[in-house]
N, CA, C and O atoms as a GROMACS GRO file, in nm:
protein
  428
    1UNK      N    1   6.588  -0.245  -3.082
    1UNK     CA    2   6.553  -0.315  -2.960
    1UNK      C    3   6.484  -0.217  -2.864
    1UNK      O    4   6.534  -0.107  -2.841
    2UNK      N    5   6.372  -0.258  -2.810
    2UNK     CA    6   6.298  -0.175  -2.717
    2UNK      C    7   6.370  -0.172  -2.582
    2UNK      O    8   6.430  -0.271  -2.540
    3UNK      N    9   6.363  -0.057  -2.518
    3UNK     CA   10   6.421  -0.048  -2.384
    3UNK      C   11   6.325  -0.111  -2.284
    3UNK      O   12   6.208  -0.136  -2.315
    4UNK      N   13   6.374  -0.135  -2.164
    4UNK     CA   14   6.294  -0.198  -2.059
    4UNK      C   15   6.290  -0.107  -1.938
    4UNK      O   16   6.379  -0.025  -1.917
    5UNK      N   17   6.185  -0.123  -1.860
    5UNK     CA   18   6.178  -0.045  -1.736
    5UNK      C   19   6.109  -0.123  -1.627
    5UNK      O   20   6.021  -0.206  -1.651
    6UNK      N   21   6.152  -0.093  -1.506
    6UNK     CA   22   6.091  -0.145  -1.385
    6UNK      C   23   6.000  -0.034  -1.334
    6UNK      O   24   6.044   0.079  -1.316
    7UNK      N   25   5.874  -0.067  -1.311
    7UNK     CA   26   5.777   0.032  -1.264
    7UNK      C   27   5.736  -0.007  -1.122
    7UNK      O   28   5.700  -0.121  -1.096
    8UNK      N   29   5.742   0.089  -1.032
    8UNK     CA   30   5.698   0.068  -0.894
    8UNK      C   31   5.588   0.170  -0.866
    8UNK      O   32   5.612   0.290  -0.870
    9UNK      N   33   5.468   0.120  -0.837
    9UNK     CA   34   5.353   0.206  -0.808
    9UNK      C   35   5.320   0.193  -0.659
    9UNK      O   36   5.277   0.088  -0.611
   10UNK      N   37   5.343   0.303  -0.588
   10UNK     CA   38   5.318   0.305  -0.443
   10UNK      C   39   5.174   0.346  -0.415
   10UNK      O   40   5.128   0.448  -0.467
   11UNK      N   41   5.100   0.268  -0.335
   11UNK     CA   42   4.965   0.308  -0.297
   11UNK      C   43   4.968   0.432  -0.207
   11UNK      O   44   5.073   0.470  -0.155
   12UNK      N   45   4.854   0.493  -0.190
   12UNK     CA   46   4.844   0.610  -0.104
   12UNK      C   47   4.899   0.575   0.034
   12UNK      O   48   4.853   0.480   0.097
   13UNK      N   49   4.998   0.651   0.083
   13UNK     CA   50   5.057   0.621   0.214
   13UNK      C   51   4.966   0.664   0.329
   13UNK      O   52   4.877   0.747   0.312
   14UNK      N   53   4.990   0.605   0.445
   14UNK     CA   54   4.914   0.646   0.564
   14UNK      C   55   4.946   0.790   0.601
   14UNK      O   56   4.858   0.863   0.646
   15UNK      N   57   5.071   0.830   0.583
   15UNK     CA   58   5.116   0.967   0.615
   15UNK      C   59   5.207   1.012   0.500
   15UNK      O   60   5.323   0.971   0.491
   16UNK      N   61   5.152   1.096   0.412
   16UNK     CA   62   5.225   1.138   0.291
   16UNK      C   63   5.355   1.211   0.325
   16UNK      O   64   5.457   1.190   0.259
   17UNK      N   65   5.353   1.297   0.426
   17UNK     CA   66   5.474   1.371   0.463
   17UNK      C   67   5.585   1.277   0.509
   17UNK      O   68   5.700   1.293   0.471
   18UNK      N   69   5.548   1.180   0.591
   18UNK     CA   70   5.647   1.083   0.641
   18UNK      C   71   5.701   0.998   0.526
   18UNK      O   72   5.821   0.972   0.519
   19UNK      N   73   5.612   0.955   0.435
   19UNK     CA   74   5.657   0.878   0.320
   19UNK      C   75   5.754   0.959   0.235
   19UNK      O   76   5.861   0.910   0.198
   20UNK      N   77   5.717   1.083   0.204
   20UNK     CA   78   5.803   1.169   0.121
   20UNK      C   79   5.941   1.186   0.183
   20UNK      O   80   6.042   1.182   0.113
   21UNK      N   81   5.946   1.204   0.315
   21UNK     CA   82   6.076   1.224   0.382
   21UNK      C   83   6.164   1.100   0.367
   21UNK      O   84   6.282   1.112   0.333
   22UNK      N   85   6.109   0.983   0.393
   22UNK     CA   86   6.187   0.859   0.382
   22UNK      C   87   6.221   0.831   0.236
   22UNK      O   88   6.333   0.789   0.206
   23UNK      N   89   6.127   0.854   0.147
   23UNK     CA   90   6.150   0.829   0.004
   23UNK      C   91   6.266   0.915  -0.047
   23UNK      O   92   6.357   0.866  -0.113
   24UNK      N   93   6.260   1.044  -0.016
   24UNK     CA   94   6.361   1.137  -0.068
   24UNK      C   95   6.497   1.124   0.000
   24UNK      O   96   6.600   1.135  -0.065
   25UNK      N   97   6.498   1.099   0.131
   25UNK     CA   98   6.625   1.096   0.205
   25UNK      C   99   6.691   0.959   0.207
   25UNK      O  100   6.814   0.951   0.217
   26UNK      N  101   6.612   0.852   0.196
   26UNK     CA  102   6.669   0.717   0.204
   26UNK      C  103   6.659   0.642   0.071
   26UNK      O  104   6.758   0.590   0.020
   27UNK      N  105   6.536   0.636   0.017
   27UNK     CA  106   6.515   0.546  -0.096
   27UNK      C  107   6.578   0.595  -0.226
   27UNK      O  108   6.642   0.517  -0.296
   28UNK      N  109   6.561   0.720  -0.259
   28UNK     CA  110   6.619   0.771  -0.384
   28UNK      C  111   6.772   0.755  -0.383
   28UNK      O  112   6.827   0.704  -0.481
   29UNK      N  113   6.842   0.797  -0.277
   29UNK     CA  114   6.988   0.775  -0.277
   29UNK      C  115   7.027   0.628  -0.288
   29UNK      O  116   7.126   0.594  -0.353
   30UNK      N  117   6.949   0.539  -0.224
   30UNK     CA  118   6.975   0.396  -0.231
   30UNK      C  119   6.960   0.347  -0.375
   30UNK      O  120   7.045   0.274  -0.426
   31UNK      N  121   6.851   0.387  -0.440
   31UNK     CA  122   6.827   0.346  -0.579
   31UNK      C  123   6.936   0.397  -0.672
   31UNK      O  124   6.983   0.324  -0.759
   32UNK      N  125   6.975   0.522  -0.654
   32UNK     CA  126   7.080   0.579  -0.739
   32UNK      C  127   7.211   0.502  -0.722
   32UNK      O  128   7.280   0.476  -0.820
   33UNK      N  129   7.244   0.465  -0.598
   33UNK     CA  130   7.370   0.396  -0.571
   33UNK      C  131   7.367   0.247  -0.608
   33UNK      O  132   7.469   0.194  -0.652
   34UNK      N  133   7.254   0.180  -0.593
   34UNK     CA  134   7.252   0.034  -0.599
   34UNK      C  135   7.193  -0.027  -0.726
   34UNK      O  136   7.216  -0.145  -0.754
   35UNK      N  137   7.118   0.049  -0.804
   35UNK     CA  138   7.055  -0.009  -0.923
   35UNK      C  139   7.150   0.000  -1.042
   35UNK      O  140   7.147   0.096  -1.119
   36UNK      N  141   7.233  -0.101  -1.055
   36UNK     CA  142   7.335  -0.104  -1.161
   36UNK      C  143   7.271  -0.119  -1.298
   36UNK      O  144   7.176  -0.195  -1.315
   37UNK      N  145   7.323  -0.044  -1.396
   37UNK     CA  146   7.278  -0.056  -1.533
   37UNK      C  147   7.164   0.036  -1.571
   37UNK      O  148   7.126   0.042  -1.688
   38UNK      N  149   7.108   0.107  -1.474
   38UNK     CA  150   6.997   0.197  -1.505
   38UNK      C  151   7.046   0.312  -1.593
   38UNK      O  152   7.163   0.351  -1.586
   39UNK      N  153   6.957   0.366  -1.676
   39UNK     CA  154   6.992   0.482  -1.757
   39UNK      C  155   6.924   0.609  -1.707
   39UNK      O  156   6.972   0.720  -1.730
   40UNK      N  157   6.812   0.592  -1.639
   40UNK     CA  158   6.744   0.707  -1.577
   40UNK      C  159   6.633   0.658  -1.486
   40UNK      O  160   6.584   0.545  -1.498
   41UNK      N  161   6.595   0.746  -1.395
   41UNK     CA  162   6.483   0.719  -1.305
   41UNK      C  163   6.384   0.834  -1.321
   41UNK      O  164   6.423   0.951  -1.313
   42UNK      N  165   6.259   0.801  -1.342
   42UNK     CA  166   6.152   0.902  -1.352
   42UNK      C  167   6.057   0.876  -1.236
   42UNK      O  168   5.995   0.770  -1.229
   43UNK      N  169   6.045   0.972  -1.146
   43UNK     CA  170   5.958   0.959  -1.029
   43UNK      C  171   5.843   1.057  -1.042
   43UNK      O  172   5.863   1.179  -1.045
   44UNK      N  173   5.722   1.005  -1.050
   44UNK     CA  174   5.603   1.086  -1.071
   44UNK      C  175   5.517   1.083  -0.946
   44UNK      O  176   5.487   0.976  -0.893
   45UNK      N  177   5.476   1.200  -0.899
   45UNK     CA  178   5.382   1.207  -0.788
   45UNK      C  179   5.243   1.230  -0.848
   45UNK      O  180   5.223   1.328  -0.921
   46UNK      N  181   5.149   1.142  -0.819
   46UNK     CA  182   5.014   1.151  -0.873
   46UNK      C  183   4.935   1.252  -0.789
   46UNK      O  184   4.923   1.236  -0.668
   47UNK      N  185   4.882   1.355  -0.854
   47UNK     CA  186   4.813   1.461  -0.782
   47UNK      C  187   4.662   1.440  -0.773
   47UNK      O  188   4.602   1.465  -0.669
   48UNK      N  189   4.602   1.393  -0.881
   48UNK     CA  190   4.457   1.373  -0.881
   48UNK      C  191   4.416   1.285  -0.997
   48UNK      O  192   4.497   1.254  -1.085
   49UNK      N  193   4.291   1.244  -0.996
   49UNK     CA  194   4.236   1.163  -1.103
   49UNK      C  195   4.092   1.208  -1.128
   49UNK      O  196   4.020   1.236  -1.032
   50UNK      N  197   4.050   1.215  -1.254
   50UNK     CA  198   3.911   1.250  -1.280
   50UNK      C  199   3.813   1.143  -1.233
   50UNK      O  200   3.692   1.165  -1.231
   51UNK      N  201   3.865   1.026  -1.195
   51UNK     CA  202   3.780   0.917  -1.148
   51UNK      C  203   3.772   0.910  -0.996
   51UNK      O  204   3.724   0.811  -0.941
   52UNK      N  205   3.818   1.014  -0.927
   52UNK     CA  206   3.815   1.015  -0.781
   52UNK      C  207   3.955   1.006  -0.724
   52UNK      O  208   4.052   1.044  -0.790
   53UNK      N  209   3.965   0.957  -0.603
   53UNK     CA  210   4.096   0.946  -0.537
   53UNK      C  211   4.184   0.849  -0.616
   53UNK      O  212   4.144   0.736  -0.642
   54UNK      N  213   4.304   0.893  -0.653
   54UNK     CA  214   4.392   0.803  -0.728
   54UNK      C  215   4.440   0.688  -0.640
   54UNK      O  216   4.467   0.708  -0.521
   55UNK      N  217   4.450   0.567  -0.696
   55UNK     CA  218   4.494   0.452  -0.616
   55UNK      C  219   4.643   0.456  -0.583
   55UNK      O  220   4.688   0.391  -0.488
   56UNK      N  221   4.720   0.532  -0.660
   56UNK     CA  222   4.864   0.538  -0.638
   56UNK      C  223   4.907   0.679  -0.602
   56UNK      O  224   4.854   0.777  -0.654
   57UNK      N  225   5.006   0.687  -0.514
   57UNK     CA  226   5.060   0.815  -0.470
   57UNK      C  227   5.181   0.854  -0.554
   57UNK      O  228   5.198   0.971  -0.591
   58UNK      N  229   5.264   0.756  -0.584
   58UNK     CA  230   5.384   0.780  -0.662
   58UNK      C  231   5.406   0.662  -0.755
   58UNK      O  232   5.387   0.546  -0.716
   59UNK      N  233   5.446   0.691  -0.878
   59UNK     CA  234   5.480   0.588  -0.976
   59UNK      C  235   5.622   0.617  -1.023
   59UNK      O  236   5.652   0.725  -1.072
   60UNK      N  237   5.707   0.519  -1.006
   60UNK     CA  238   5.849   0.536  -1.038
   60UNK      C  239   5.885   0.441  -1.151
   60UNK      O  240   5.849   0.323  -1.150
   61UNK      N  241   5.957   0.494  -1.249
   61UNK     CA  242   6.005   0.414  -1.361
   61UNK      C  243   6.157   0.416  -1.360
   61UNK      O  244   6.219   0.522  -1.363
   62UNK      N  245   6.216   0.298  -1.356
   62UNK     CA  246   6.362   0.284  -1.363
   62UNK      C  247   6.392   0.225  -1.500
   62UNK      O  248   6.357   0.111  -1.529
   63UNK      N  249   6.458   0.303  -1.583
   63UNK     CA  250   6.484   0.266  -1.722
   63UNK      C  251   6.617   0.193  -1.738
   63UNK      O  252   6.716   0.225  -1.672
   64UNK      N  253   6.616   0.094  -1.827
   64UNK     CA  254   6.734   0.015  -1.860
   64UNK      C  255   6.745   0.003  -2.012
   64UNK      O  256   6.643   0.010  -2.081
   65UNK      N  257   6.866  -0.014  -2.065
   65UNK     CA  258   6.882  -0.023  -2.210
   65UNK      C  259   6.826  -0.152  -2.270
   65UNK      O  260   6.800  -0.158  -2.390
   66UNK      N  261   6.806  -0.255  -2.187
   66UNK     CA  262   6.756  -0.382  -2.237
   66UNK      C  263   6.691  -0.461  -2.124
   66UNK      O  264   6.710  -0.431  -2.006
   67UNK      N  265   6.615  -0.563  -2.162
   67UNK     CA  266   6.554  -0.651  -2.062
   67UNK      C  267   6.663  -0.727  -1.987
   67UNK      O  268   6.648  -0.754  -1.868
   68UNK      N  269   6.771  -0.762  -2.055
   68UNK     CA  270   6.881  -0.833  -1.991
   68UNK      C  271   6.944  -0.748  -1.880
   68UNK      O  272   6.976  -0.798  -1.773
   69UNK      N  273   6.962  -0.618  -1.909
   69UNK     CA  274   7.019  -0.527  -1.808
   69UNK      C  275   6.926  -0.516  -1.688
   69UNK      O  276   6.972  -0.515  -1.574
   70UNK      N  277   6.796  -0.507  -1.712
   70UNK     CA  278   6.699  -0.498  -1.602
   70UNK      C  279   6.703  -0.626  -1.519
   70UNK      O  280   6.707  -0.620  -1.396
   71UNK      N  281   6.702  -0.741  -1.585
   71UNK     CA  282   6.704  -0.868  -1.513
   71UNK      C  283   6.832  -0.884  -1.431
   71UNK      O  284   6.828  -0.932  -1.318
   72UNK      N  285   6.944  -0.842  -1.488
   72UNK     CA  286   7.070  -0.849  -1.415
   72UNK      C  287   7.067  -0.763  -1.290
   72UNK      O  288   7.116  -0.803  -1.185
   73UNK      N  289   7.010  -0.645  -1.302
   73UNK     CA  290   6.998  -0.555  -1.187
   73UNK      C  291   6.906  -0.616  -1.082
   73UNK      O  292   6.939  -0.616  -0.963
   74UNK      N  293   6.791  -0.667  -1.125
   74UNK     CA  294   6.694  -0.723  -1.031
   74UNK      C  295   6.750  -0.843  -0.954
   74UNK      O  296   6.713  -0.866  -0.839
   75UNK      N  297   6.839  -0.918  -1.018
   75UNK     CA  298   6.897  -1.036  -0.955
   75UNK      C  299   7.018  -1.003  -0.867
   75UNK      O  300   7.066  -1.087  -0.791
   76UNK      N  301   7.068  -0.880  -0.878
   76UNK     CA  302   7.186  -0.841  -0.802
   76UNK      C  303   7.151  -0.812  -0.656
   76UNK      O  304   7.035  -0.789  -0.623
   77UNK      N  305   7.252  -0.812  -0.571
   77UNK     CA  306   7.232  -0.780  -0.429
   77UNK      C  307   7.176  -0.638  -0.413
   77UNK      O  308   7.086  -0.616  -0.332
   78UNK      N  309   7.228  -0.543  -0.491
   78UNK     CA  310   7.179  -0.405  -0.484
   78UNK      C  311   7.036  -0.391  -0.530
   78UNK      O  312   6.959  -0.314  -0.472
   79UNK      N  313   6.999  -0.465  -0.634
   79UNK     CA  314   6.861  -0.463  -0.682
   79UNK      C  315   6.766  -0.520  -0.579
   79UNK      O  316   6.659  -0.463  -0.554
   80UNK      N  317   6.803  -0.633  -0.520
   80UNK     CA  318   6.718  -0.695  -0.417
   80UNK      C  319   6.705  -0.605  -0.294
   80UNK      O  320   6.597  -0.594  -0.237
   81UNK      N  321   6.814  -0.542  -0.256
   81UNK     CA  322   6.810  -0.450  -0.140
   81UNK      C  323   6.717  -0.332  -0.167
   81UNK      O  324   6.639  -0.292  -0.080
   82UNK      N  325   6.726  -0.277  -0.287
   82UNK     CA  326   6.645  -0.160  -0.321
   82UNK      C  327   6.497  -0.197  -0.328
   82UNK      O  328   6.412  -0.122  -0.279
   83UNK      N  329   6.464  -0.310  -0.388
   83UNK     CA  330   6.324  -0.352  -0.395
   83UNK      C  331   6.269  -0.384  -0.256
   83UNK      O  332   6.154  -0.352  -0.228
   84UNK      N  333   6.348  -0.445  -0.171
   84UNK     CA  334   6.305  -0.474  -0.034
   84UNK      C  335   6.278  -0.344   0.041
   84UNK      O  336   6.183  -0.335   0.119
   85UNK      N  337   6.361  -0.244   0.018
   85UNK     CA  338   6.341  -0.114   0.083
   85UNK      C  339   6.214  -0.047   0.032
   85UNK      O  340   6.143   0.018   0.109
   86UNK      N  341   6.184  -0.062  -0.097
   86UNK     CA  342   6.061  -0.006  -0.153
   86UNK      C  343   5.939  -0.064  -0.082
   86UNK      O  344   5.845   0.007  -0.050
   87UNK      N  345   5.942  -0.194  -0.059
   87UNK     CA  346   5.832  -0.261   0.011
   87UNK      C  347   5.824  -0.211   0.156
   87UNK      O  348   5.715  -0.186   0.207
   88UNK      N  349   5.939  -0.197   0.220
   88UNK     CA  350   5.945  -0.155   0.361
   88UNK      C  351   5.887  -0.016   0.382
   88UNK      O  352   5.819   0.008   0.483
   89UNK      N  353   5.912   0.077   0.290
   89UNK     CA  354   5.867   0.215   0.313
   89UNK      C  355   5.724   0.240   0.267
   89UNK      O  356   5.668   0.346   0.295
   90UNK      N  357   5.663   0.146   0.199
   90UNK     CA  358   5.528   0.164   0.145
   90UNK      C  359   5.423   0.140   0.254
   90UNK      O  360   5.378   0.028   0.274
   91UNK      N  361   5.385   0.246   0.323
   91UNK     CA  362   5.296   0.235   0.439
   91UNK      C  363   5.150   0.213   0.403
   91UNK      O  364   5.070   0.178   0.490
   92UNK      N  365   5.112   0.233   0.278
   92UNK     CA  366   4.973   0.215   0.237
   92UNK      C  367   4.944   0.078   0.181
   92UNK      O  368   4.838   0.055   0.124
   93UNK      N  369   5.037  -0.015   0.199
   93UNK     CA  370   5.025  -0.149   0.144
   93UNK      C  371   5.143  -0.175   0.052
   93UNK      O  372   5.220  -0.084   0.023
   94UNK      N  373   5.157  -0.297   0.006
   94UNK     CA  374   5.273  -0.327  -0.079
   94UNK      C  375   5.265  -0.253  -0.212
   94UNK      O  376   5.157  -0.237  -0.268
   95UNK      N  377   5.379  -0.209  -0.263
   95UNK     CA  378   5.378  -0.144  -0.394
   95UNK      C  379   5.352  -0.248  -0.503
   95UNK      O  380   5.382  -0.366  -0.488
   96UNK      N  381   5.297  -0.201  -0.613
   96UNK     CA  382   5.278  -0.286  -0.730
   96UNK      C  383   5.404  -0.272  -0.814
   96UNK      O  384   5.441  -0.162  -0.854
   97UNK      N  385   5.469  -0.385  -0.842
   97UNK     CA  386   5.595  -0.384  -0.917
   97UNK      C  387   5.570  -0.451  -1.051
   97UNK      O  388   5.520  -0.563  -1.058
   98UNK      N  389   5.607  -0.381  -1.159
   98UNK     CA  390   5.583  -0.430  -1.294
   98UNK      C  391   5.710  -0.416  -1.378
   98UNK      O  392   5.793  -0.328  -1.353
   99UNK      N  393   5.724  -0.503  -1.475
   99UNK     CA  394   5.833  -0.494  -1.571
   99UNK      C  395   5.769  -0.469  -1.706
   99UNK      O  396   5.674  -0.537  -1.744
  100UNK      N  397   5.822  -0.370  -1.779
  100UNK     CA  398   5.760  -0.330  -1.905
  100UNK      C  399   5.865  -0.306  -2.013
  100UNK      O  400   5.982  -0.280  -1.985
  101UNK      N  401   5.819  -0.316  -2.135
  101UNK     CA  402   5.900  -0.281  -2.250
  101UNK      C  403   5.845  -0.148  -2.300
  101UNK      O  404   5.723  -0.128  -2.303
  102UNK      N  405   5.932  -0.059  -2.339
  102UNK     CA  406   5.886   0.075  -2.375
  102UNK      C  407   5.911   0.104  -2.523
  102UNK      O  408   6.021   0.083  -2.574
  103UNK      N  409   5.808   0.153  -2.590
  103UNK     CA  410   5.820   0.209  -2.723
  103UNK      C  411   5.796   0.358  -2.710
  103UNK      O  412   5.705   0.399  -2.638
  104UNK      N  413   5.875   0.438  -2.775
  104UNK     CA  414   5.861   0.583  -2.766
  104UNK      C  415   5.819   0.641  -2.899
  104UNK      O  416   5.876   0.606  -3.002
  105UNK      N  417   5.721   0.729  -2.897
  105UNK     CA  418   5.675   0.800  -3.017
  105UNK      C  419   5.700   0.947  -2.993
  105UNK      O  420   5.648   1.004  -2.896
  106UNK      N  421   5.777   1.010  -3.077
  106UNK     CA  422   5.809   1.152  -3.060
  106UNK      C  423   5.739   1.232  -3.168
  106UNK      O  424   5.742   1.194  -3.286
  107UNK      N  425   5.675   1.341  -3.130
  107UNK     CA  426   5.602   1.426  -3.225
  107UNK      C  427   5.659   1.565  -3.228
  107UNK      O  428   5.611   1.651  -3.301
   0.00000   0.00000   0.00000
């Protein structure tokens, strides 16, 4: 069975320093505490793109063992609170939220 993940892509913020401060001090602890069933969180800061200015500043993947676990988390009070906070702190516009199934190839 493939694992599932919730992907949140934050657009370039109006003030990167202010976004980073709120993201690190408020949002990450909230996600760690409230996203039940997660197996790991991968937070990537996008530095550059060969195609010009990257459209996203940060891309976050919240991994779950199954689609059912992800859906249960998203429907929970903690999941809704965390997603609402993600929207609230995204000063460059609403984040793009995606649900994906992951296949891993190891070499």
